[in-house]
N, C-alpha and C positions, 0 to 999 in steps of 0.2 A: 450684636454678638459676633465674635470672630474666634477662630481657632487656628493657630499657626503651628505647623509641624516643620521643624528644621532638622536636617541631617548633617552632622559634622563630617568632614573628611576623615577617613581612618588614619590619616597621619596626625590628627589632632586628638581624637578620642577613640577608645577601644570600640570594636564592632558592637559589643553588647550594650554600650552606653551612648552610641552616636546620635540617637534620635532624642529630640526634646519637643515637648508639646506645651504650647503656651496660649491659654485662653484669655479672652478679654471681653468686657461688656460695658456699655454706657447707657445712661438714661437721662433724659431732660424733660422738664415740664415748664412751658411758658405760661406762667400763672396769669400774667396780665391779659392774655387773650380769652380768659374764661368770662362767662356772662356775669358772674358775681363781682367782677373787678371793673365793670364798665363805669361805675360812679367815681372811680379813682383816676380816670384817664386825664383829668385836668392837671394833676400834680405828679402822677406816676406814668411814665411813658412805656416802661418795659420792666418786667420782673421774671426772671428765669431761675429755676432750681435745677441743679444737675449733679450727677454722680457717675463715677467710673471706677472700674476695677480691672486690672490686667496684669499679665506676666510677660516678661521678656527674658531671653536667655543669651548668654555670651560665653565665648571661649577665646576672646581676643588676647588674653594674657599668655596663651599657650604657644609654644614653639612646635616644630615638627617632631613627632614621635617622642615627645618628652614623657609620655606615659609608659614607654617600653623599657625593659631592662636592656642595658647595653654592655658590651664587652670592649675594654680597651686593650689593644695589643701593641707589640713592639717594646714592651717593658723588659728591663733586664734586672737580674737579682743574683747575688752570689750564693749558691746553694751549698758550696763546699768551703773548706778552710783555705784552699789554695787560691781563693779569690777569682775563680773562673766564673764569669757571668753567663747566665743562661737567659735566653729570650722566652718570654711567656706572655700570658694574657690574664686579665682579672676583670671582675665586674666594675664598671665605672658609674652606673646608676642603678637604683633599686627596682624601678618599675612600679606602676600602680594601675592594675586592671580595673579598679573601682572608680577611677576618675570620671566625673560626669559634668554636665552643664552647670554653670553658675546661673542662678535664677533670681531675678528681681521681681517683686510683687508690690504693686502700688494701689492704694485706695485713695480716691480724691472726692471730696464733697465741696460743692461750690454754689455761689449765688451771684447773679448779675442783675444790676438794677440801674435804670436811668430815670431821672426826674426832670420836671419842668421843661418839657419838649427837648429832651436829650441833652440839656445843658450840664446837668450834674450826673456824673457816672460813679458807680460804686461796684466793686468786685471783691469778693472774699473767697479764698480757697483754704481748706484744711486738707493736708495730705499725710499719709503714713506709708513709707516705702520700706519694705523688708527685703534684704538681700540674703539669700540662703545658699549653702554649699559654695561659699566664697573660695575661689581658686587661689591658692597660695603656694609660692615656690620658696625654697630655701629653708624649710623646716627639716631639721635632721634629728631623728630620734637618737637617743643615747646608745641604742644597740647597733647603730651603723657606724663603722669606722673605715676610713680609706676610700670611700666613694660618695657620690652625690645622691641625695634623696629626690625622687621624682615629685612633681606637683601633687598636692592633695586638696580635697574639699575640706577646708579647715575652719570655717567659722560662719556666723550669722551676724548681720548688722541691721539696725533699725534707724531710719531717719524720719522724723516727723516735724511738722511745723504748720504755720499759718502764713498766708500771703494776703495782704490787703492793698487795694489800689483805689484812690479817690481822685476824681478829675472834675474840672470845670471849664467849659468853653462858652464863648459868647461873641456876638457880632454887634458892633455899633456902626451902622452905616457901612462904609468900605473898610473899616478897621475890625479885625477879628483877632481874638487871642485865646489861648488855652493854657491851663495850668494842670499839672498832673504830679501826684506823689504816690510813693508806695512804701510799705513796711513789710518786712518778712522776719520770721523766726525759724530757727532750725535747731533741732536737738538730735545729736548722733549718739548711738549707744551700741556697744558690742554686746550682743546677747548670748553668744556662744563662741568659744575658741578651742580649737583642737589642741590637746596637750601631747 
């Protein structure tokens, strides 16, 4: 078990949202070492069940101070009919004090097996990865005109699938060879998007 605590620089996230806490845990059981598996040792060399769950955070898509409201200056505009331009300032970005870490959470269940004195190997993994509070830039609400919207946590994504690997290796005198193949599936789904 582990717990990671990360603090983003205040140029990246607001002070109230700068800390992120990301736990993780993993567990494995080598079944082939149990007493009840001794009679299988002729054909089964190794059998292990494993599982893991954990979270990671990222702010890599953010620039410096993109969560702050900013003012653009040096702009000129004619306020009178005689076309005399006045220098002024205006908001150039909206700001977002609720911006926080983007978090990925993954569950993985797997099995490793080796047969016939490790000649035949088999591995299978099932995984489900959920990304929440996805950081997105460029979303401009209809109520904002004339300036840029700051990044927002705008969606959730789910990726899940299966990975299978099968291999065979053998030695014939001084000659040895190995064959390995794998198959993977992946399904992506957007489970939430900010309107």
